[in-house]
PAZAPA-4460 file (N, C-alpha, C; in steps of 0.05 Angstrom, whole numbers, plus 32768, in hexadecimal, padded with zeros to 4 digits):
% residues 235
    n_x    n_y    n_z   ca_x   ca_y   ca_z    c_x    c_y    c_z   seq   type   mol
   7F84   804B   7F32   7F92   802F   7F39   7F93   801F   7F1E     1      M     A
   7FAE   800E   7F1E   7FAA   7FFA   7F09   7F9A   7FE9   7F0B     2      E     A
   7F91   7FD8   7EF0   7F82   7FBE   7EF6   7F94   7FA4   7EF7     3      P     A
   7F8E   7F9D   7F0F   7F99   7F85   7F14   7F99   7F6A   7F08     4      Y     A
   7F98   7F6A   7EEC   7F89   7F51   7EDC   7FA2   7F43   7ED6     5      D     A
   7FA0   7F2A   7EC6   7FB3   7F1D   7EBF   7FCB   7F28   7EAF     6      P     A
   7FC2   7F41   7EA6   7FDC   7F4C   7E91   7FED   7F5D   7EA3     7      D     A
   7FDF   7F62   7EBB   7FF4   7F74   7ED3   800A   7F60   7ED7     8      Y     A
   8008   7F49   7ED6   801F   7F33   7EDF   802C   7F2B   7ECB     9      F     A
   8021   7F27   7EAC   8029   7F19   7E96   8038   7F2E   7E89    10      A     A
   8030   7F41   7E88   8038   7F5E   7E73   8045   7F75   7E87    11      D     A
   8033   7F88   7E93   8039   7F9E   7E98   804B   7F9A   7EAF    12      T     A
   8052   7F88   7EBE   8069   7F8C   7ED9   8073   7F6B   7ED1    13      H     A
   8078   7F64   7EB8   8080   7F44   7EB6   809B   7F44   7EC2    14      Y     A
   80B2   7F54   7EBF   80C8   7F4F   7ECD   80C9   7F4E   7EEA    15      N     A
   80BB   7F62   7EF5   80AF   7F63   7F1A   80AA   7F3D   7F1E    16      W     A
   8097   7F30   7F12   808B   7F1C   7F16   809F   7F07   7F0C    17      F     A
   80AB   7F0D   7EF7   80BD   7EF7   7EEE   80DC   7EEE   7F00    18      A     A
   80DF   7F0F   7F0E   80F8   7F09   7F1E   80F3   7F0C   7F3A    19      N     A
   80E5   7EFD   7F46   80E2   7F00   7F66   80F7   7F06   7F77    20      P     A
   80EF   7F10   7F87   810A   7F1E   7FA0   8108   7F07   7FB1    21      H     A
   811E   7EF8   7FA5   8121   7EDB   7FB4   8132   7EE1   7FCD    22      L     A
   8148   7EEE   7FD3   814D   7EF7   7FEC   813F   7F02   7FFD    23      K     A
   812C   7F0F   7FF8   8118   7F21   8006   810A   7F04   800F    24      L     A
   80FF   7EF0   8001   80F0   7EDB   8006   80FF   7ECD   801A    25      Y     A
   8114   7EC3   8019   8129   7EB5   8022   8127   7EC4   8046    26      A     A
   812B   7EDA   8047   812E   7EE8   805D   810E   7EE5   806E    27      K     A
   80FC   7EE5   8060   80DF   7EE4   806A   80DB   7EC6   8074    28      I     A
   80E2   7EB4   8066   80E6   7E97   806F   80F6   7E92   8081    29      A     A
   810B   7EA0   8088   8121   7EA3   80A3   8114   7EA5   80B9    30      E     A
   8101   7EC0   80B2   80F4   7EC6   80CF   80DC   7EB4   80D3    31      V     A
   80CB   7EB1   80C6   80B9   7E9D   80CD   80BC   7E7D   80D4    32      V     A
   80D6   7E79   80CE   80DD   7E5C   80D1   80E7   7E5A   80ED    33      S     A
   80F6   7E75   80F4   8106   7E76   810F   80F2   7E78   8126    34      S     A
   80D7   7E81   8123   80C0   7E89   8136   80AF   7E71   813D    35      D     A
   80B0   7E61   8151   809D   7E4F   8152   807E   7E53   815A    36      P     A
   807B   7E6A   8157   805D   7E74   8163   8050   7E77   8147    37      T     A
   805D   7E78   812D   8053   7E83   8117   8049   7E64   810E    38      I     A
   802C   7E69   810C   801D   7E49   8103   8010   7E4C   80E9    39      R     A
   800D   7E69   80DE   7FFF   7E71   80C7   8001   7E8B   80BC    40      D     A
   8005   7E92   809E   800E   7EAC   8096   7FF6   7EAE   807E    41      L     A
   7FF6   7ECB   807A   7FE6   7ECF   8061   7FF7   7EE7   8057    42      I     A
   7FF7   7EE6   803B   800D   7EFD   802D   7FF0   7F07   8020    43      D     A
   7FEF   7F23   802A   7FDC   7F37   801D   7FE6   7F48   8005    44      V     A
   7FD8   7F3C   7FF6   7FE1   7F4A   7FD8   7FF5   7F37   7FCA    45      G     A
   7FED   7F1E   7FCD   8004   7F0D   7FC8   800C   7F03   7FA8    46      C     A
   7FFD   7F16   7F94   8003   7F13   7F75   7FFD   7EFB   7F6F    47      G     A
   8010   7EEE   7F66   8010   7ED6   7F54   8016   7EC3   7F67    48      N     A
   801E   7EC8   7F84   8027   7EB4   7F98   8040   7EAD   7F9A    49      G     A
   8053   7EB8   7F91   8070   7EB5   7F8E   807E   7EAB   7FA9    50      S     A
   8074   7EC4   7FB8   8080   7EBF   7FD7   8074   7EA3   7FE2    51      L     A
   8059   7E99   7FE4   8051   7E8D   7FF3   805A   7E6D   7FE4    52      L     A
   805B   7E6B   7FCD   806A   7E59   7FBE   8086   7E4D   7FC6    53      R     A
   8099   7E66   7FCA   80AE   7E67   7FD5   80AE   7E5E   7FF6    54      F     A
   80A1   7E66   8007   8097   7E59   801C   8093   7E3E   8023    55      L     A
   8083   7E38   8010   807C   7E1B   8010   808F   7E04   8011    56      S     A
   809D   7E11   7FFE   80BF   7DFF   7FFA   80D1   7E04   8013    57      D     A
   80D1   7E1A   8025   80E7   7E24   8031   80E4   7E2C   804E    58      H     A
   80C1   7E25   8058   80BE   7E2F   8070   80AE   7E14   807F    59      A     A
   80B2   7E0E   8093   809F   7DF4   80A2   8085   7DF3   8095    60      P     A
   8083   7DD4   808C   8068   7DCD   808A   8053   7DD3   809B    61      A     A
   805D   7DD6   80B7   804A   7DE0   80CB   803A   7DF6   80C6    62      S     A
   8043   7E08   80B2   8038   7E27   80B3   8023   7E29   8099    63      I     A
   800B   7E29   809E   7FF4   7E2F   8089   7FFC   7E46   807C    64      S     A
   7FF5   7E45   8062   7FF7   7E5F   804D   7FE6   7E66   8041    65      L     A
   7FE1   7E82   8043   7FC4   7E8F   8037   7FD2   7EA1   8028    66      T     A
   7FC3   7EA9   800E   7FC9   7EC2   8002   7FAF   7ED5   7FF3    67      G     A
   7FB0   7EE8   7FF6   7F9C   7EF5   7FEE   7FA3   7F10   7FD7    68      I     A
   7F94   7F10   7FC4   7F9B   7F25   7FAD   7F7C   7F21   7F9A    69      D     A
   7F7B   7F34   7F8C   7F6B   7F3E   7F77   7F73   7F2C   7F5F    70      L     A
   7F88   7F20   7F5E   7F8F   7F08   7F44   7F7F   7EF1   7F52    71      F     A
   7F76   7EDF   7F3D   7F6F   7EC8   7F42   7F81   7EAD   7F41    72      P     A
   7F8E   7EAF   7F5A   7F9D   7E93   7F62   7F91   7E78   7F63    73      N     A
   7F9D   7E63   7F60   7F8B   7E47   7F60   7F9E   7E3D   7F7A    74      V     A
   7F8A   7E30   7F8F   7F95   7E2E   7FA7   7F9D   7E13   7FA4    75      S     A
   7FB7   7E0A   7FB8   7FC2   7DED   7FB5   7FBB   7DE1   7FCC    76      T     A
   7FCA   7DC6   7FD2   7FC7   7DB8   7FEA   7FD5   7DCA   8000    77      S     A
   7FE7   7DDC   7FFB   7FF6   7DE9   800F   7FF0   7E06   8012    78      R     A
   7FE4   7E11   7FFE   7FDE   7E2F   7FF8   7FBF   7E30   7FF8    79      I     A
   7FB4   7E48   800B   7F96   7E51   8000   7F98   7E6A   7FFA    80      E     A
   7F8E   7E6F   7FDF   7F88   7E8A   7FD1   7F74   7E90   7FD7    81      Y     A
   7F6D   7EAC   7FE4   7F58   7EBB   7FDD   7F57   7ED0   7FD0    82      I     A
   7F42   7ECD   7FB7   7F42   7EE5   7FA4   7F31   7EFD   7FB5    83      Q     A
   7F3F   7F16   7FB3   7F31   7F29   7FBF   7F43   7F40   7FCD    84      G     A
   7F34   7F53   7FE0   7F4D   7F5F   7FED   7F47   7F5B   800D    85      D     A
   7F54   7F69   801D   7F4A   7F6A   803A   7F3A   7F7B   8042    86      I     A
   7F2E   7F8D   8033   7F18   7F9E   8038   7F02   7F91   8036    87      F     A
   7EFD   7F7E   801E   7EE5   7F73   8017   7EDC   7F55   801B    88      S     A
   7EFD   7F4B   8021   7EF5   7F2F   8025   7EF4   7F2B   8045    89      S     A
   7EDB   7F13   8048   7ED8   7F0A   8061   7EEB   7EF9   806F    90      D     A
   7F05   7F06   8078   7F17   7EF4   8087   7F13   7EF9   80A1    91      I     A
   7F04   7EE5   80B5   7F02   7EEA   80CE   7F19   7EE4   80E0    92      E     A
   7F2B   7ECF   80D4   7F3E   7EC4   80E5   7F57   7ED3   80E6    93      R     A
   7F66   7ECB   80FA   7F83   7EE0   80FC   7F95   7ECE   80F6    94      Q     A
   7FAF   7EDB   80EB   7FC7   7ECA   80EC   7FE3   7ED5   80FA    95      F     A
   7FF3   7EC4   80FB   8004   7EC2   8107   801F   7ED3   80FC    96      S     A
   801B   7ED3   80E5   8030   7EE7   80D0   801D   7EEE   80BC    97      A     A
   801A   7F09   80BB   8012   7F12   809F   8026   7F23   8092    98      V     A
   8029   7F1B   807B   8041   7F2B   806B   8036   7F3D   804F    99      V     A
   8041   7F52   8049   8031   7F60   8034   8046   7F6E   8025   100      T     A
   804D   7F60   800A   8068   7F6B   8002   8063   7F7E   7FE8   101      L     A
   8066   7F98   7FE0   8064   7FAA   7FCE   804A   7FB0   7FC6   102      A     A
   8036   7FB2   7FDA   8016   7FB4   7FD6   800D   7FD0   7FE2   103      T     A
   801C   7FD4   7FF7   8014   7FEB   8009   800F   8003   7FF8   104      I     A
   8026   8006   7FEA   8023   801E   7FD5   8010   8022   7FC2   105      E     A
   8004   8008   7FB5   7FEA   8008   7FAB   7FD8   800E   7FB7   106      H     A
   7FD5   8008   7FC9   7FB3   8010   7FDB   7FB0   802F   7FDC   107      V     A
   7F97   8035   7FD7   7F88   8055   7FDA   7F89   8056   7FF4   108      D     A
   7F77   8045   8008   7F77   804F   8023   7F8B   8042   8033   109      K     A
   7FA3   804F   803B   7FB8   803F   8046   7FB3   8040   8062   110      I     A
   7FA4   8053   8070   7F9F   8050   8089   7F8D   8036   8091   111      S     A
   7F7A   8035   8080   7F63   801E   8089   7F74   7FFE   807C   112      S     A
   7F87   8008   8068   7F98   7FEE   8064   7FA2   7FE2   8083   113      F     A
   7FB3   7FF9   808B   7FC4   7FED   80A3   7FB2   7FE6   80B9   114      A     A
   7F9B   7FF0   80BC   7F7F   7FEB   80D1   7F83   7FCF   80C9   115      R     A
   7F7B   7FC5   80AF   7F74   7FAA   80AF   7F85   7F96   80AE   116      Q     A
   7FA7   7FA3   80AA   7FBD   7F90   80B7   7FBE   7F89   80CB   117      L     A
   7FBD   7F96   80DB   7FB9   7F93   80F8   7FA4   7F85   8105   118      R     A
   7F8D   7F7F   80FA   7F71   7F6F   80FB   7F78   7F54   80F5   119      R     A
   7F8E   7F53   80E0   7F94   7F34   80D8   7FAA   7F27   80EB   120      L     A
   7FBF   7F3A   80F7   7FD4   7F2B   8107   7FC8   7F23   811F   121      V     A
   7FCA   7F0F   8128   7FC9   7F06   8143   7FD7   7F10   8157   122      R     A
   7FD0   7F14   8175   7FDF   7F1F   8183   7FFA   7F0D   8184   123      P     A
   800B   7F15   818A   8023   7F0F   8189   8030   7F0A   8173   124      G     A
   8022   7F0D   815D   802E   7EFF   813D   803D   7F16   8133   125      G     A
   803C   7F14   8114   8057   7F1D   810D   804A   7F30   80F6   126      L     A
   8054   7F44   80E7   804A   7F58   80D6   8066   7F5B   80C3   127      L     A
   8067   7F57   80A5   807E   7F5B   8095   8074   7F71   8083   128      V     A
   807D   7F83   807D   8073   7F99   8069   808B   7FA0   8059   129      V     A
   808B   7F9F   803F   809F   7FA8   802C   8092   7FC2   8017   130      M     A
   809A   7FD5   8018   809A   7FE7   8002   80AF   7FF5   7FF6   131      T     A
   80B0   8007   7FEC   80BF   801C   7FDA   80C9   802F   7FEF   132      L     A
   80E0   803C   7FEC   80EF   804D   7FFF   80F2   8065   7FF3   133      N     A
   80DE   8078   7FF8   80E1   8092   7FEE   80FF   80A3   7FF0   134      D     A
   8109   8097   8006   8125   80A8   8011   813C   809E   8001   135      D     A
   8138   8084   7FF4   814D   8076   7FDF   815A   808B   7FD2   136      S     A
   8170   8087   7FCC   8186   8090   7FB6   8175   8090   7F98   137      I     A
   816D   807B   7F97   815E   807A   7F81   8147   808C   7F77   138      L     A
   8138   808F   7F8A   8128   80A4   7F90   8133   80C1   7F88   139      Y     A
   8146   80C6   7F9A   8153   80DF   7F9A   815E   80E8   7F82   140      M     A
   816C   80D4   7F70   8176   80D6   7F52   8162   80DE   7F44   141      A     A
   8146   80D0   7F48   8134   80D3   7F32   8123   80F1   7F34   142      A     A
   8125   80FC   7F4F   8119   8115   7F56   8132   8131   7F4A   143      R     A
   814F   8129   7F4E   815D   8138   7F47   815C   8139   7F25   144      F     A
   815C   8122   7F18   815C   8126   7EF7   8143   8134   7EF6   145      L     A
   812C   8130   7EFF   8112   8141   7EF2   8118   815D   7EF7   146      N     A
   8123   8168   7F10   8129   8180   7F0F   813A   8191   7EFA   147      R     A
   814E   8182   7EF2   815C   8188   7EDE   8153   8181   7EBE   148      I     A
   813B   817A   7EBE   812B   8174   7EA1   812C   815B   7E9A   149      G     A
   8138   8141   7EA7   8137   812A   7E9E   8123   811C   7EAE   150      F     A
   810E   811B   7EA4   80F3   8110   7EB5   80EB   80F1   7EB1   151      S     A
   80F6   80E3   7EA3   80F1   80C8   7E9E   80F1   80B5   7EB8   152      K     A
   8107   80B6   7EC2   810B   80A9   7EDF   80F6   80AE   7EF3   153      P     A
   80EF   80CE   7EF4   80DC   80D7   7F07   80C2   80C9   7F02   154      F     A
   80B8   80D0   7EE8   809E   80C8   7EE3   809E   80A9   7EDD   155      D     A
   80B2   809B   7EDB   80AE   807A   7EE2   80A9   8070   7EFE   156      R     A
   80BC   8083   7F12   80B8   8077   7F33   809A   8087   7F38   157      I     A
   809A   809B   7F36   807C   80A3   7F3E   8063   80A1   7F2C   158      Y     A
   8065   808C   7F1D   8055   8087   7F0C   803B   8089   7F1C   159      S     A
   801A   8083   7F0D   8007   8083   7F1F   8000   806B   7F2C   160      R     A
   800D   8054   7F28   8005   803C   7F2E   8014   8033   7F4F   161      H     A
   8021   804A   7F57   8027   804B   7F70   801B   8063   7F7D   162      H     A
   8008   805D   7F8F   7FF6   806F   7F9B   8007   8081   7FB5   163      L     A
   8019   8072   7FBB   8021   8082   7FD4   8041   8072   7FD3   164      H     A
   804F   8085   7FDD   806E   8087   7FE0   8076   808A   7FFC   165      H     A
   8087   8077   8004   808B   8079   8024   80A4   807C   802B   166      F     A
   80B1   808C   8037   80CE   8091   804A   80C5   807D   8061   167      T     A
   80DF   8074   806D   80E3   8067   807E   80D5   8068   8097   168      R     A
   80D1   8087   809C   80C5   8090   80B4   80A8   8092   80B2   169      S     A
   80A1   8098   8096   8083   8097   8094   8076   807C   8095   170      S     A
   8080   8069   808D   807A   804C   808D   8071   8045   80AD   171      L     A
   8087   804B   80B7   8086   8041   80D9   8075   8051   80DF   172      V     A
   8073   806B   80D7   805E   807F   80E8   8043   8070   80E7   173      Y     A
   803B   806A   80CD   8021   805F   80C6   801A   8041   80D1   174      L     A
   802D   8032   80D6   8025   8017   80E8   802A   801D   8102   175      L     A
   803A   8029   810E   8037   8031   8129   801F   803C   8135   176      E     A
   8010   804F   8122   7FF2   8053   8127   7FE4   803E   8130   177      K     A
   7FE5   802A   8122   7FD8   8012   8126   7FE2   7FF9   813A   178      E     A
   7FF7   8007   814E   7FFB   7FFC   8163   8010   7FE0   8158   179      N     A
   8020   7FE5   8146   8031   7FD3   8141   8053   7FDF   8152   180      F     A
   805F   7FCE   8151   807B   7FDC   815B   8093   7FCB   8144   181      R     A
   809F   7FDA   8137   80B7   7FD2   8129   80CE   7FC2   8131   182      V     A
   80CF   7FAA   812B   80DF   7F96   8138   80FF   7F98   8128   183      E     A
   80F7   7F9B   8111   8113   7F95   80FF   810C   7FA6   80E2   184      R     A
   8123   7FB3   80DD   811E   7FBF   80BA   8133   7FB4   80A7   185      T     A
   8126   7FAE   8096   813D   7FA4   807C   813D   7FB6   806A   186      L     A
   815C   7FC0   8061   815A   7FD1   804A   8168   7FC6   8036   187      L     A
   8158   7FC3   801B   8161   7FAA   8003   8157   7FB9   7FEC   188      H     A
   8166   7FAE   7FD8   815E   7FBC   7FBC   8149   7FA0   7FA6   189      N     A
   8142   7FAD   7F95   8135   7F96   7F8A   8147   7F8B   7F79   190      A     A
   8141   7F73   7F69   8155   7F62   7F54   8150   7F77   7F40   191      P     A
   8169   7F75   7F35   8166   7F86   7F13   8157   7F80   7F04   192      I     A
   8154   7F64   7F00   8142   7F59   7EF2   812A   7F5C   7EF3   193      G     A
   811E   7F65   7F08   8103   7F6B   7F13   80F8   7F87   7F05   194      S     A
   8108   7F98   7EFF   8101   7FB2   7EF8   8106   7FB5   7EDA   195      L     A
   80F4   7FCA   7ED3   80F0   7FD2   7EB8   8101   7FE3   7EB2   196      D     A
   810E   7FE5   7E97   811E   7FF8   7E8B   8117   8007   7E73   197      F     A
   8102   8012   7E71   80F5   8022   7E57   8109   802A   7E45   198      P     A
   8110   801B   7E2E   8127   8028   7E1A   811D   801A   7E00   199      A     A
   8130   802B   7DEE   8121   8025   7DD8   8135   8012   7DC6   200      S     A
   8154   8007   7DD9   8163   7FF4   7DD1   8170   7FEA   7DE7   201      N     A
   817C   7FD6   7DDE   818E   7FC7   7DF1   81A9   7FD5   7DFF   202      F     A
   81AE   7FE5   7DF0   81C8   7FF8   7DFA   81C1   800D   7E11   203      A     A
   81A9   801A   7E0B   819D   802E   7E1B   8195   801A   7E34   204      T     A
   8188   8006   7E2E   817A   7FF8   7E48   818F   7FF2   7E5D   205      A     A
   81A9   7FE6   7E53   81C0   7FDF   7E60   81D0   7FF3   7E6E   206      A     A
   81CF   800D   7E62   81D7   8025   7E71   81CA   802D   7E8B   207      I     A
   81AC   8028   7E84   8196   802F   7E9C   819A   801A   7EAF   208      Q     A
   819F   7FFF   7EAD   81A3   7FF0   7EBC   81BD   7FF3   7ECC   209      R     A
   81D4   7FF9   7EBD   81E8   7FFB   7ECC   81E9   8017   7EE0   210      F     A
   81D7   802C   7EDD   81D4   8042   7EE9   81C9   803A   7F04   211      G     A
   81B7   8026   7F00   81A2   8023   7F19   81B4   800E   7F2B   212      V     A
   81C4   7FFE   7F1D   81D5   7FF5   7F34   81EA   8001   7F3E   213      R     A
   81F5   8013   7F37   8205   8023   7F42   81F3   8036   7F58   214      I     A
   81D9   8042   7F55   81CA   804B   7F67   81C5   803C   7F7F   215      L     A
   81BE   8020   7F79   81B5   800D   7F8B   81D4   8005   7FA1   216      F     A
   81E9   8005   7F91   81FD   8003   7FA0   81FF   801B   7FB4   217      A     A
   8205   8033   7FAF   8208   8049   7FBC   81F3   8046   7FD0   218      I     A
   81D4   803E   7FCB   81C1   8043   7FE0   81C6   802A   7FF7   219      G     A
   81D1   8012   7FEC   81D2   7FFB   7FFF   81F0   8008   8017   220      T     A
   8203   8017   800B   8213   8027   8017   8208   8039   802E   221      L     A
   81F7   8044   8029   81EC   8060   8037   81D2   805A   8048   222      L     A
   81CE   803F   8041   81B7   803C   804D   8198   8044   8046   223      R     A
   819B   804C   8028   8183   8055   801B   817A   8046   8001   224      K     A
   8174   8031   8008   816E   801E   7FF4   8153   8020   7FE6   225      T     A
   814D   8014   7FD1   8133   8016   7FC1   811B   8009   7FD3   226      Y     A
   8124   7FF5   7FDF   810D   7FED   7FE8   810B   7FED   8008   227      L     A
   80F9   7FE5   8014   80FB   7FE6   8037   80E3   7FD1   803F   228      Q     A
   80F0   7FC4   8050   80DB   7FAC   805F   80DD   7FAB   807F   229      T     A
   80CA   7FAF   808C   80CB   7FB3   80A6   80BA   7F9B   80B0   230      I     A
   80C4   7F95   80CA   80B8   7F7C   80D3   80AE   7F87   80ED   231      I     A
   8094   7F81   80F4   808A   7F8F   810A   8072   7F7D   8119   232      L     A
   8072   7F7B   8137   8064   7F76   8146   804C   7F82   8153   233      R     A
   802E   7F7C   8155   8020   7F89   8161   8022   7F8D   8180   234      P     A
   801B   7FA1   8190   8022   7FAB   81A7   8009   7F9D   81B8   235      I     A
***
């Protein structure tokens, strides 16, 4: 597993955290704002807290916001941060909304992780999970290129910091086993600016970026996007 120290945010994955997925954040804000039963929300694996800061500006002030991550964030008047993980931290309360974005693929024991998510969601509450989509056109292209001898995209996508890769059906299967019911599925891509393009010069990086844009467009057309977000309710 990767070390989730300050360098993880400031250097290793700088682009991802410098270019947050604001369209997805806005969709989450819309979902929680339109549900009058949501009074509190926890972001599991909140990273540097970008989603919570967005919600503090775009969600009703009546919703209390909490984040938990190995990274040491500083709590504010609106956001409570817990340093740790949901396996070892002493979180006794439940929440009417639990969100976890781009986290489940980094967790070793995913069945235990799913059970902990179920424990955190209050009856009648909401769970939002976003992760990569192994069914995506981008993944398919990387696997094809690897078979014909060009391994860099494959090695990049299947690098060891992603311990698990989910298809749409395998993600649903994992969470349905914990008595969740899928309410809605969102298929989308990451912001281009959030991606890393390991290239020796600007021209090569530009070509790679253009290629990814094409694959993203095809994936959107065929409903095989790079990312997937599912919204679930406990049964």
